[in-house]
Gaussian input, Z-matrix of N, CA and C with variables (Angstrom, degrees):
# hf/3-21g

backbone

0 1
 N
 C     1     B1
 C     2     B2     1     A1
 N     3     B3     2     A2     1     D1
 C     4     B4     3     A3     2     D2
 C     5     B5     4     A4     3     D3
 N     6     B6     5     A5     4     D4
 C     7     B7     6     A6     5     D5
 C     8     B8     7     A7     6     D6
 N     9     B9     8     A8     7     D7
 C    10    B10     9     A9     8     D8
 C    11    B11    10    A10     9     D9
 N    12    B12    11    A11    10    D10
 C    13    B13    12    A12    11    D11
 C    14    B14    13    A13    12    D12
 N    15    B15    14    A14    13    D13
 C    16    B16    15    A15    14    D14
 C    17    B17    16    A16    15    D15
 N    18    B18    17    A17    16    D16
 C    19    B19    18    A18    17    D17
 C    20    B20    19    A19    18    D18
 N    21    B21    20    A20    19    D19
 C    22    B22    21    A21    20    D20
 C    23    B23    22    A22    21    D21
 N    24    B24    23    A23    22    D22
 C    25    B25    24    A24    23    D23
 C    26    B26    25    A25    24    D24
 N    27    B27    26    A26    25    D25
 C    28    B28    27    A27    26    D26
 C    29    B29    28    A28    27    D27
 N    30    B30    29    A29    28    D28
 C    31    B31    30    A30    29    D29
 C    32    B32    31    A31    30    D30
 N    33    B33    32    A32    31    D31
 C    34    B34    33    A33    32    D32
 C    35    B35    34    A34    33    D33
 N    36    B36    35    A35    34    D34
 C    37    B37    36    A36    35    D35
 C    38    B38    37    A37    36    D36
 N    39    B39    38    A38    37    D37
 C    40    B40    39    A39    38    D38
 C    41    B41    40    A40    39    D39
 N    42    B42    41    A41    40    D40
 C    43    B43    42    A42    41    D41
 C    44    B44    43    A43    42    D42
 N    45    B45    44    A44    43    D43
 C    46    B46    45    A45    44    D44
 C    47    B47    46    A46    45    D45
 N    48    B48    47    A47    46    D46
 C    49    B49    48    A48    47    D47
 C    50    B50    49    A49    48    D48
 N    51    B51    50    A50    49    D49
 C    52    B52    51    A51    50    D50
 C    53    B53    52    A52    51    D51
 N    54    B54    53    A53    52    D52
 C    55    B55    54    A54    53    D53
 C    56    B56    55    A55    54    D54
 N    57    B57    56    A56    55    D55
 C    58    B58    57    A57    56    D56
 C    59    B59    58    A58    57    D57
 N    60    B60    59    A59    58    D58
 C    61    B61    60    A60    59    D59
 C    62    B62    61    A61    60    D60
 N    63    B63    62    A62    61    D61
 C    64    B64    63    A63    62    D62
 C    65    B65    64    A64    63    D63
 N    66    B66    65    A65    64    D64
 C    67    B67    66    A66    65    D65
 C    68    B68    67    A67    66    D66
 N    69    B69    68    A68    67    D67
 C    70    B70    69    A69    68    D68
 C    71    B71    70    A70    69    D69
 N    72    B72    71    A71    70    D70
 C    73    B73    72    A72    71    D71
 C    74    B74    73    A73    72    D72
 N    75    B75    74    A74    73    D73
 C    76    B76    75    A75    74    D74
 C    77    B77    76    A76    75    D75
 N    78    B78    77    A77    76    D76
 C    79    B79    78    A78    77    D77
 C    80    B80    79    A79    78    D78
 N    81    B81    80    A80    79    D79
 C    82    B82    81    A81    80    D80
 C    83    B83    82    A82    81    D81
 N    84    B84    83    A83    82    D82
 C    85    B85    84    A84    83    D83
 C    86    B86    85    A85    84    D84
 N    87    B87    86    A86    85    D85
 C    88    B88    87    A87    86    D86
 C    89    B89    88    A88    87    D87
 N    90    B90    89    A89    88    D88
 C    91    B91    90    A90    89    D89
 C    92    B92    91    A91    90    D90
 N    93    B93    92    A92    91    D91
 C    94    B94    93    A93    92    D92
 C    95    B95    94    A94    93    D93
 N    96    B96    95    A95    94    D94
 C    97    B97    96    A96    95    D95
 C    98    B98    97    A97    96    D96
 N    99    B99    98    A98    97    D97
 C   100   B100    99    A99    98    D98
 C   101   B101   100   A100    99    D99
 N   102   B102   101   A101   100   D100
 C   103   B103   102   A102   101   D101
 C   104   B104   103   A103   102   D102
 N   105   B105   104   A104   103   D103
 C   106   B106   105   A105   104   D104
 C   107   B107   106   A106   105   D105
 N   108   B108   107   A107   106   D106
 C   109   B109   108   A108   107   D107
 C   110   B110   109   A109   108   D108
 N   111   B111   110   A110   109   D109
 C   112   B112   111   A111   110   D110
 C   113   B113   112   A112   111   D111
 N   114   B114   113   A113   112   D112
 C   115   B115   114   A114   113   D113
 C   116   B116   115   A115   114   D114
 N   117   B117   116   A116   115   D115
 C   118   B118   117   A117   116   D116
 C   119   B119   118   A118   117   D117
 N   120   B120   119   A119   118   D118
 C   121   B121   120   A120   119   D119
 C   122   B122   121   A121   120   D120
 N   123   B123   122   A122   121   D121
 C   124   B124   123   A123   122   D122
 C   125   B125   124   A124   123   D123
 N   126   B126   125   A125   124   D124
 C   127   B127   126   A126   125   D125
 C   128   B128   127   A127   126   D126
 N   129   B129   128   A128   127   D127
 C   130   B130   129   A129   128   D128
 C   131   B131   130   A130   129   D129
 N   132   B132   131   A131   130   D130
 C   133   B133   132   A132   131   D131
 C   134   B134   133   A133   132   D132
 N   135   B135   134   A134   133   D133
 C   136   B136   135   A135   134   D134
 C   137   B137   136   A136   135   D135
 N   138   B138   137   A137   136   D136
 C   139   B139   138   A138   137   D137
 C   140   B140   139   A139   138   D138
 N   141   B141   140   A140   139   D139
 C   142   B142   141   A141   140   D140
 C   143   B143   142   A142   141   D141
 N   144   B144   143   A143   142   D142
 C   145   B145   144   A144   143   D143
 C   146   B146   145   A145   144   D144
 N   147   B147   146   A146   145   D145
 C   148   B148   147   A147   146   D146
 C   149   B149   148   A148   147   D147
 N   150   B150   149   A149   148   D148
 C   151   B151   150   A150   149   D149
 C   152   B152   151   A151   150   D150
 N   153   B153   152   A152   151   D151
 C   154   B154   153   A153   152   D152
 C   155   B155   154   A154   153   D153
 N   156   B156   155   A155   154   D154
 C   157   B157   156   A156   155   D155
 C   158   B158   157   A157   156   D156
 N   159   B159   158   A158   157   D157
 C   160   B160   159   A159   158   D158
 C   161   B161   160   A160   159   D159
 N   162   B162   161   A161   160   D160
 C   163   B163   162   A162   161   D161
 C   164   B164   163   A163   162   D162
 N   165   B165   164   A164   163   D163
 C   166   B166   165   A165   164   D164
 C   167   B167   166   A166   165   D165
 N   168   B168   167   A167   166   D166
 C   169   B169   168   A168   167   D167
 C   170   B170   169   A169   168   D168
 N   171   B171   170   A170   169   D169
 C   172   B172   171   A171   170   D170
 C   173   B173   172   A172   171   D171
 N   174   B174   173   A173   172   D172
 C   175   B175   174   A174   173   D173
 C   176   B176   175   A175   174   D174
 N   177   B177   176   A176   175   D175
 C   178   B178   177   A177   176   D176
 C   179   B179   178   A178   177   D177
 N   180   B180   179   A179   178   D178
 C   181   B181   180   A180   179   D179
 C   182   B182   181   A181   180   D180
 N   183   B183   182   A182   181   D181
 C   184   B184   183   A183   182   D182
 C   185   B185   184   A184   183   D183
 N   186   B186   185   A185   184   D184
 C   187   B187   186   A186   185   D185
 C   188   B188   187   A187   186   D186
 N   189   B189   188   A188   187   D187
 C   190   B190   189   A189   188   D188
 C   191   B191   190   A190   189   D189
 N   192   B192   191   A191   190   D190
 C   193   B193   192   A192   191   D191
 C   194   B194   193   A193   192   D192
 N   195   B195   194   A194   193   D193
 C   196   B196   195   A195   194   D194
 C   197   B197   196   A196   195   D195
 N   198   B198   197   A197   196   D196
 C   199   B199   198   A198   197   D197
 C   200   B200   199   A199   198   D198
 N   201   B201   200   A200   199   D199
 C   202   B202   201   A201   200   D200
 C   203   B203   202   A202   201   D201
 N   204   B204   203   A203   202   D202
 C   205   B205   204   A204   203   D203
 C   206   B206   205   A205   204   D204
 N   207   B207   206   A206   205   D205
 C   208   B208   207   A207   206   D206
 C   209   B209   208   A208   207   D207
 N   210   B210   209   A209   208   D208
 C   211   B211   210   A210   209   D209
 C   212   B212   211   A211   210   D210
 N   213   B213   212   A212   211   D211
 C   214   B214   213   A213   212   D212
 C   215   B215   214   A214   213   D213
 N   216   B216   215   A215   214   D214
 C   217   B217   216   A216   215   D215
 C   218   B218   217   A217   216   D216
 N   219   B219   218   A218   217   D217
 C   220   B220   219   A219   218   D218
 C   221   B221   220   A220   219   D219
 N   222   B222   221   A221   220   D220
 C   223   B223   222   A222   221   D221
 C   224   B224   223   A223   222   D222
 N   225   B225   224   A224   223   D223
 C   226   B226   225   A225   224   D224
 C   227   B227   226   A226   225   D225
 N   228   B228   227   A227   226   D226
 C   229   B229   228   A228   227   D227
 C   230   B230   229   A229   228   D228
 N   231   B231   230   A230   229   D229
 C   232   B232   231   A231   230   D230
 C   233   B233   232   A232   231   D231
 N   234   B234   233   A233   232   D232
 C   235   B235   234   A234   233   D233
 C   236   B236   235   A235   234   D234
 N   237   B237   236   A236   235   D235
 C   238   B238   237   A237   236   D236
 C   239   B239   238   A238   237   D237
 N   240   B240   239   A239   238   D238
 C   241   B241   240   A240   239   D239
 C   242   B242   241   A241   240   D240
 N   243   B243   242   A242   241   D241
 C   244   B244   243   A243   242   D242
 C   245   B245   244   A244   243   D243
 N   246   B246   245   A245   244   D244
 C   247   B247   246   A246   245   D245
 C   248   B248   247   A247   246   D246
 N   249   B249   248   A248   247   D247
 C   250   B250   249   A249   248   D248
 C   251   B251   250   A250   249   D249
 N   252   B252   251   A251   250   D250
 C   253   B253   252   A252   251   D251
 C   254   B254   253   A253   252   D252
 N   255   B255   254   A254   253   D253
 C   256   B256   255   A255   254   D254
 C   257   B257   256   A256   255   D255
 N   258   B258   257   A257   256   D256
 C   259   B259   258   A258   257   D257
 C   260   B260   259   A259   258   D258
 N   261   B261   260   A260   259   D259
 C   262   B262   261   A261   260   D260
 C   263   B263   262   A262   261   D261
 N   264   B264   263   A263   262   D262
 C   265   B265   264   A264   263   D263
 C   266   B266   265   A265   264   D264
 N   267   B267   266   A266   265   D265
 C   268   B268   267   A267   266   D266
 C   269   B269   268   A268   267   D267
 N   270   B270   269   A269   268   D268
 C   271   B271   270   A270   269   D269
 C   272   B272   271   A271   270   D270
 N   273   B273   272   A272   271   D271
 C   274   B274   273   A273   272   D272
 C   275   B275   274   A274   273   D273
 N   276   B276   275   A275   274   D274
 C   277   B277   276   A276   275   D275
 C   278   B278   277   A277   276   D276
 N   279   B279   278   A278   277   D277
 C   280   B280   279   A279   278   D278
 C   281   B281   280   A280   279   D279
 N   282   B282   281   A281   280   D280
 C   283   B283   282   A282   281   D281
 C   284   B284   283   A283   282   D282
 N   285   B285   284   A284   283   D283
 C   286   B286   285   A285   284   D284
 C   287   B287   286   A286   285   D285
 N   288   B288   287   A287   286   D286
 C   289   B289   288   A288   287   D287
 C   290   B290   289   A289   288   D288
 N   291   B291   290   A290   289   D289
 C   292   B292   291   A291   290   D290
 C   293   B293   292   A292   291   D291
 N   294   B294   293   A293   292   D292
 C   295   B295   294   A294   293   D293
 C   296   B296   295   A295   294   D294
 N   297   B297   296   A296   295   D295
 C   298   B298   297   A297   296   D296
 C   299   B299   298   A298   297   D297
 N   300   B300   299   A299   298   D298
 C   301   B301   300   A300   299   D299
 C   302   B302   301   A301   300   D300

   B1=1.4458
   B2=1.5243
   B3=1.3259
   B4=1.4502
   B5=1.5215
   B6=1.3453
   B7=1.4628
   B8=1.5401
   B9=1.3525
   B10=1.4373
   B11=1.5158
   B12=1.3186
   B13=1.4723
   B14=1.5148
   B15=1.3451
   B16=1.4374
   B17=1.5085
   B18=1.3472
   B19=1.4677
   B20=1.5135
   B21=1.3445
   B22=1.4577
   B23=1.5157
   B24=1.3170
   B25=1.4600
   B26=1.4878
   B27=1.3418
   B28=1.4513
   B29=1.5289
   B30=1.3161
   B31=1.4712
   B32=1.5091
   B33=1.3026
   B34=1.4543
   B35=1.5069
   B36=1.3337
   B37=1.4702
   B38=1.5230
   B39=1.3312
   B40=1.4706
   B41=1.5156
   B42=1.3249
   B43=1.4649
   B44=1.5083
   B45=1.3344
   B46=1.4743
   B47=1.5364
   B48=1.3314
   B49=1.4739
   B50=1.5340
   B51=1.3283
   B52=1.4797
   B53=1.5351
   B54=1.3284
   B55=1.4636
   B56=1.5222
   B57=1.3184
   B58=1.4730
   B59=1.5117
   B60=1.3333
   B61=1.4529
   B62=1.5309
   B63=1.3407
   B64=1.4726
   B65=1.5065
   B66=1.3102
   B67=1.4836
   B68=1.5031
   B69=1.3165
   B70=1.4663
   B71=1.5431
   B72=1.3096
   B73=1.4661
   B74=1.5386
   B75=1.3323
   B76=1.4665
   B77=1.5183
   B78=1.3135
   B79=1.4649
   B80=1.5228
   B81=1.3096
   B82=1.4511
   B83=1.4992
   B84=1.3178
   B85=1.4776
   B86=1.5194
   B87=1.3216
   B88=1.4720
   B89=1.5229
   B90=1.3246
   B91=1.4585
   B92=1.5114
   B93=1.3112
   B94=1.4748
   B95=1.5446
   B96=1.3409
   B97=1.4517
   B98=1.5153
   B99=1.3312
   B100=1.4718
   B101=1.5323
   B102=1.3349
   B103=1.4515
   B104=1.5399
   B105=1.3174
   B106=1.4737
   B107=1.5214
   B108=1.3159
   B109=1.4420
   B110=1.5537
   B111=1.3179
   B112=1.4892
   B113=1.5365
   B114=1.3297
   B115=1.4687
   B116=1.5193
   B117=1.3298
   B118=1.4647
   B119=1.5222
   B120=1.3363
   B121=1.4946
   B122=1.5259
   B123=1.3413
   B124=1.4479
   B125=1.5260
   B126=1.3488
   B127=1.4629
   B128=1.5222
   B129=1.3323
   B130=1.4518
   B131=1.5279
   B132=1.2854
   B133=1.4717
   B134=1.5245
   B135=1.3224
   B136=1.4525
   B137=1.5307
   B138=1.3182
   B139=1.4559
   B140=1.5077
   B141=1.3392
   B142=1.4258
   B143=1.5126
   B144=1.3170
   B145=1.4557
   B146=1.5173
   B147=1.3290
   B148=1.4480
   B149=1.5085
   B150=1.3398
   B151=1.4560
   B152=1.5168
   B153=1.2878
   B154=1.4746
   B155=1.5366
   B156=1.3248
   B157=1.4820
   B158=1.4977
   B159=1.3390
   B160=1.4705
   B161=1.5128
   B162=1.3178
   B163=1.4577
   B164=1.5257
   B165=1.3523
   B166=1.4220
   B167=1.5298
   B168=1.2988
   B169=1.4437
   B170=1.5271
   B171=1.3502
   B172=1.4506
   B173=1.5214
   B174=1.2953
   B175=1.4645
   B176=1.5293
   B177=1.3161
   B178=1.4544
   B179=1.5444
   B180=1.2970
   B181=1.4686
   B182=1.5286
   B183=1.3277
   B184=1.4797
   B185=1.5003
   B186=1.3404
   B187=1.4662
   B188=1.5169
   B189=1.3563
   B190=1.4488
   B191=1.5212
   B192=1.3313
   B193=1.4666
   B194=1.5071
   B195=1.3370
   B196=1.4548
   B197=1.5231
   B198=1.3622
   B199=1.4373
   B200=1.5282
   B201=1.3176
   B202=1.4759
   B203=1.5078
   B204=1.3205
   B205=1.4701
   B206=1.5200
   B207=1.3136
   B208=1.4705
   B209=1.5100
   B210=1.3359
   B211=1.4583
   B212=1.5276
   B213=1.2843
   B214=1.4633
   B215=1.5232
   B216=1.3332
   B217=1.4446
   B218=1.5259
   B219=1.3272
   B220=1.4751
   B221=1.5300
   B222=1.3364
   B223=1.4770
   B224=1.5069
   B225=1.3304
   B226=1.4598
   B227=1.5313
   B228=1.3532
   B229=1.4727
   B230=1.5328
   B231=1.3361
   B232=1.4687
   B233=1.5281
   B234=1.3345
   B235=1.4574
   B236=1.5240
   B237=1.2956
   B238=1.4730
   B239=1.5237
   B240=1.3182
   B241=1.4620
   B242=1.5470
   B243=1.3375
   B244=1.4768
   B245=1.5219
   B246=1.3204
   B247=1.4781
   B248=1.5348
   B249=1.3249
   B250=1.4580
   B251=1.5265
   B252=1.3337
   B253=1.4900
   B254=1.5375
   B255=1.3333
   B256=1.4540
   B257=1.5331
   B258=1.3245
   B259=1.4527
   B260=1.5166
   B261=1.3343
   B262=1.4707
   B263=1.5237
   B264=1.3170
   B265=1.4472
   B266=1.5486
   B267=1.3409
   B268=1.4628
   B269=1.5074
   B270=1.3137
   B271=1.4668
   B272=1.5195
   B273=1.3178
   B274=1.4548
   B275=1.5452
   B276=1.3313
   B277=1.4645
   B278=1.5285
   B279=1.3116
   B280=1.4620
   B281=1.5495
   B282=1.3121
   B283=1.4368
   B284=1.5270
   B285=1.3112
   B286=1.4582
   B287=1.5335
   B288=1.3037
   B289=1.4419
   B290=1.4991
   B291=1.3301
   B292=1.4651
   B293=1.5112
   B294=1.3099
   B295=1.4694
   B296=1.5063
   B297=1.2849
   B298=1.4702
   B299=1.5068
   B300=1.3317
   B301=1.4655
   B302=1.5283
   A1=108.83
   A2=114.48
   A3=119.52
   A4=107.75
   A5=115.95
   A6=121.09
   A7=107.80
   A8=114.95
   A9=122.88
   A10=109.73
   A11=117.57
   A12=121.67
   A13=107.84
   A14=115.48
   A15=122.23
   A16=109.76
   A17=116.32
   A18=121.82
   A19=107.45
   A20=115.39
   A21=121.73
   A22=108.24
   A23=115.76
   A24=123.02
   A25=114.27
   A26=117.78
   A27=122.78
   A28=107.25
   A29=115.61
   A30=120.81
   A31=109.34
   A32=116.95
   A33=121.80
   A34=109.38
   A35=115.97
   A36=117.93
   A37=108.31
   A38=115.54
   A39=120.97
   A40=112.79
   A41=116.59
   A42=120.35
   A43=111.41
   A44=116.34
   A45=120.13
   A46=111.20
   A47=117.25
   A48=119.74
   A49=109.75
   A50=116.98
   A51=119.69
   A52=111.08
   A53=115.49
   A54=119.50
   A55=110.87
   A56=117.37
   A57=122.80
   A58=110.29
   A59=118.37
   A60=121.39
   A61=111.15
   A62=115.94
   A63=119.62
   A64=111.50
   A65=116.18
   A66=120.54
   A67=110.95
   A68=117.29
   A69=121.73
   A70=110.28
   A71=118.56
   A72=120.05
   A73=111.49
   A74=117.26
   A75=120.52
   A76=111.35
   A77=117.03
   A78=121.22
   A79=112.66
   A80=117.09
   A81=121.26
   A82=113.83
   A83=118.14
   A84=120.40
   A85=112.21
   A86=116.95
   A87=120.60
   A88=112.57
   A89=116.92
   A90=119.20
   A91=109.76
   A92=115.47
   A93=120.66
   A94=111.22
   A95=115.46
   A96=119.95
   A97=113.52
   A98=117.87
   A99=120.99
   A100=108.49
   A101=114.53
   A102=119.56
   A103=112.04
   A104=116.52
   A105=120.86
   A106=109.10
   A107=114.26
   A108=122.23
   A109=107.98
   A110=114.76
   A111=119.34
   A112=107.67
   A113=115.16
   A114=121.77
   A115=107.79
   A116=115.30
   A117=120.75
   A118=106.88
   A119=115.18
   A120=120.78
   A121=105.79
   A122=114.94
   A123=121.17
   A124=110.07
   A125=115.97
   A126=119.31
   A127=108.15
   A128=115.69
   A129=121.42
   A130=107.58
   A131=118.16
   A132=123.61
   A133=112.59
   A134=117.10
   A135=121.11
   A136=114.11
   A137=119.97
   A138=122.00
   A139=112.75
   A140=114.67
   A141=122.60
   A142=111.10
   A143=116.67
   A144=122.51
   A145=107.85
   A146=116.55
   A147=123.24
   A148=109.06
   A149=116.93
   A150=122.05
   A151=108.86
   A152=116.17
   A153=120.95
   A154=108.61
   A155=116.01
   A156=122.86
   A157=107.80
   A158=116.08
   A159=121.16
   A160=108.34
   A161=116.62
   A162=123.21
   A163=109.29
   A164=115.41
   A165=122.45
   A166=109.04
   A167=118.06
   A168=120.68
   A169=110.81
   A170=116.79
   A171=121.21
   A172=114.64
   A173=120.09
   A174=122.22
   A175=110.83
   A176=115.89
   A177=121.01
   A178=108.51
   A179=115.69
   A180=121.74
   A181=107.17
   A182=115.94
   A183=120.71
   A184=110.05
   A185=114.38
   A186=121.68
   A187=107.93
   A188=115.87
   A189=121.14
   A190=107.69
   A191=116.71
   A192=122.57
   A193=110.63
   A194=114.57
   A195=121.19
   A196=109.59
   A197=116.61
   A198=121.52
   A199=109.86
   A200=115.91
   A201=120.62
   A202=110.34
   A203=120.22
   A204=124.27
   A205=109.38
   A206=116.96
   A207=122.31
   A208=110.54
   A209=116.78
   A210=120.21
   A211=112.26
   A212=117.63
   A213=121.05
   A214=110.51
   A215=118.11
   A216=121.71
   A217=111.19
   A218=117.23
   A219=120.31
   A220=111.39
   A221=116.25
   A222=120.10
   A223=110.99
   A224=115.79
   A225=119.81
   A226=113.04
   A227=114.86
   A228=117.27
   A229=111.08
   A230=117.66
   A231=119.04
   A232=111.17
   A233=117.02
   A234=119.54
   A235=111.60
   A236=115.82
   A237=118.61
   A238=111.92
   A239=118.41
   A240=119.32
   A241=111.33
   A242=117.98
   A243=120.12
   A244=113.30
   A245=120.93
   A246=119.26
   A247=112.27
   A248=117.48
   A249=119.57
   A250=110.55
   A251=116.78
   A252=120.80
   A253=109.68
   A254=117.54
   A255=120.05
   A256=110.60
   A257=116.48
   A258=119.98
   A259=110.97
   A260=116.79
   A261=120.65
   A262=111.66
   A263=116.55
   A264=121.39
   A265=112.15
   A266=115.94
   A267=119.45
   A268=111.69
   A269=117.93
   A270=122.00
   A271=110.54
   A272=116.00
   A273=119.09
   A274=112.63
   A275=116.09
   A276=119.13
   A277=112.56
   A278=118.50
   A279=121.49
   A280=109.58
   A281=117.35
   A282=121.29
   A283=113.06
   A284=117.89
   A285=121.37
   A286=108.64
   A287=114.86
   A288=121.29
   A289=109.15
   A290=116.53
   A291=120.34
   A292=108.60
   A293=115.73
   A294=121.29
   A295=109.77
   A296=113.84
   A297=119.14
   A298=108.37
   A299=117.65
   A300=121.33
   A301=111.03
   D1=127.18
   D2=179.18
   D3=-102.53
   D4=127.54
   D5=-175.19
   D6=-113.60
   D7=128.77
   D8=176.54
   D9=-120.51
   D10=127.29
   D11=-179.79
   D12=-121.45
   D13=122.86
   D14=-179.54
   D15=-121.42
   D16=148.56
   D17=178.48
   D18=-124.93
   D19=133.92
   D20=176.93
   D21=-118.10
   D22=130.61
   D23=179.11
   D24=61.85
   D25=21.67
   D26=177.51
   D27=-163.42
   D28=172.62
   D29=174.86
   D30=-123.86
   D31=139.45
   D32=177.13
   D33=-101.01
   D34=128.95
   D35=176.96
   D36=-82.79
   D37=175.45
   D38=-175.86
   D39=-61.46
   D40=-35.95
   D41=178.95
   D42=-60.21
   D43=-47.41
   D44=-179.37
   D45=-66.81
   D46=-37.38
   D47=178.68
   D48=-64.85
   D49=-46.43
   D50=-179.83
   D51=-63.47
   D52=-39.47
   D53=179.68
   D54=-63.44
   D55=-43.59
   D56=178.89
   D57=-64.81
   D58=-42.90
   D59=179.05
   D60=-62.59
   D61=-40.61
   D62=178.57
   D63=-62.30
   D64=-44.42
   D65=179.94
   D66=-65.36
   D67=-40.13
   D68=-177.73
   D69=-70.54
   D70=-40.25
   D71=179.34
   D72=-66.45
   D73=-25.08
   D74=174.15
   D75=-61.42
   D76=-29.92
   D77=-179.82
   D78=-68.25
   D79=-16.67
   D80=179.40
   D81=-65.13
   D82=-19.02
   D83=179.10
   D84=-74.72
   D85=-16.20
   D86=-179.52
   D87=-86.94
   D88=-23.91
   D89=-179.19
   D90=-154.26
   D91=140.49
   D92=177.65
   D93=-94.43
   D94=-2.34
   D95=-173.07
   D96=-99.34
   D97=15.30
   D98=-179.01
   D99=-76.55
   D100=124.32
   D101=178.79
   D102=-93.73
   D103=-57.64
   D104=179.24
   D105=-136.80
   D106=154.79
   D107=178.22
   D108=-133.13
   D109=127.02
   D110=179.04
   D111=-117.49
   D112=124.73
   D113=174.70
   D114=-113.91
   D115=126.37
   D116=179.01
   D117=-120.70
   D118=119.48
   D119=179.27
   D120=-109.52
   D121=123.03
   D122=180.00
   D123=-119.99
   D124=137.45
   D125=176.44
   D126=-103.84
   D127=130.06
   D128=175.23
   D129=-130.23
   D130=179.70
   D131=-173.68
   D132=-54.52
   D133=-39.07
   D134=-173.90
   D135=-93.33
   D136=-4.65
   D137=178.08
   D138=148.75
   D139=-156.13
   D140=-177.87
   D141=-103.94
   D142=141.72
   D143=174.61
   D144=-119.12
   D145=125.85
   D146=179.29
   D147=-110.17
   D148=124.71
   D149=175.50
   D150=-115.23
   D151=131.84
   D152=-177.94
   D153=-122.17
   D154=124.00
   D155=177.68
   D156=-118.94
   D157=120.38
   D158=177.77
   D159=-112.11
   D160=121.04
   D161=179.02
   D162=-97.20
   D163=118.77
   D164=177.41
   D165=-112.28
   D166=-177.06
   D167=177.05
   D168=-63.76
   D169=98.26
   D170=176.24
   D171=82.77
   D172=2.40
   D173=-177.90
   D174=-140.01
   D175=150.03
   D176=173.21
   D177=-125.85
   D178=126.44
   D179=177.72
   D180=-103.22
   D181=138.81
   D182=-176.18
   D183=-132.48
   D184=142.35
   D185=175.55
   D186=-143.31
   D187=146.99
   D188=-178.48
   D189=-141.28
   D190=130.64
   D191=178.39
   D192=-137.65
   D193=156.12
   D194=-179.56
   D195=-129.63
   D196=137.37
   D197=179.99
   D198=-155.57
   D199=168.51
   D200=-179.48
   D201=-79.52
   D202=-21.46
   D203=-177.12
   D204=-121.84
   D205=148.00
   D206=-179.49
   D207=-62.16
   D208=-47.27
   D209=-177.14
   D210=-62.33
   D211=-41.71
   D212=178.51
   D213=-63.71
   D214=-41.41
   D215=179.02
   D216=-64.23
   D217=-42.38
   D218=176.98
   D219=-64.32
   D220=-42.65
   D221=177.65
   D222=-57.91
   D223=-49.90
   D224=-176.61
   D225=-64.20
   D226=-39.98
   D227=-178.26
   D228=-68.64
   D229=-35.43
   D230=177.56
   D231=-71.72
   D232=-37.34
   D233=177.62
   D234=-68.04
   D235=-31.48
   D236=-179.18
   D237=-75.49
   D238=-26.07
   D239=-177.17
   D240=-90.60
   D241=-15.75
   D242=178.21
   D243=-55.66
   D244=-47.58
   D245=178.99
   D246=-62.93
   D247=-32.80
   D248=177.06
   D249=-64.95
   D250=-42.46
   D251=178.08
   D252=-63.68
   D253=-43.36
   D254=-179.35
   D255=-62.11
   D256=-42.38
   D257=-179.62
   D258=-65.43
   D259=-42.41
   D260=176.69
   D261=-60.28
   D262=-43.18
   D263=179.51
   D264=-65.03
   D265=-38.28
   D266=176.47
   D267=-65.13
   D268=-37.97
   D269=178.34
   D270=-62.40
   D271=-38.48
   D272=-179.33
   D273=-68.78
   D274=-38.17
   D275=-173.46
   D276=-96.38
   D277=-10.86
   D278=-178.47
   D279=-106.97
   D280=54.31
   D281=-175.05
   D282=-93.53
   D283=-7.80
   D284=-179.82
   D285=-96.96
   D286=147.64
   D287=175.19
   D288=-84.88
   D289=127.35
   D290=-179.77
   D291=-83.61
   D292=126.51
   D293=-178.70
   D294=-108.05
   D295=139.10
   D296=178.14
   D297=-93.38
   D298=140.46
   D299=-177.22
   D300=-93.69

């Protein structure tokens, strides 16, 4: 999994980068098919906006959250994309029709 972290209108220090990488690598336990992950943190007047784009085999999952603190925004965006990853993984593994006997 290749992780890219970008900042717009702000700078991320090493602590925030390591924290974001740790949270993103946790998402790897939900799917083995993650190719690349892009995190974009933007600062605006009202706070930070975190956008997370996960590229899988043939699909891109996206999540966007807003918070007053960078860490809270990253936490929320990763929590919000977890159900999407679970659903994608279930679609991959639940391709057979269950028949009742």
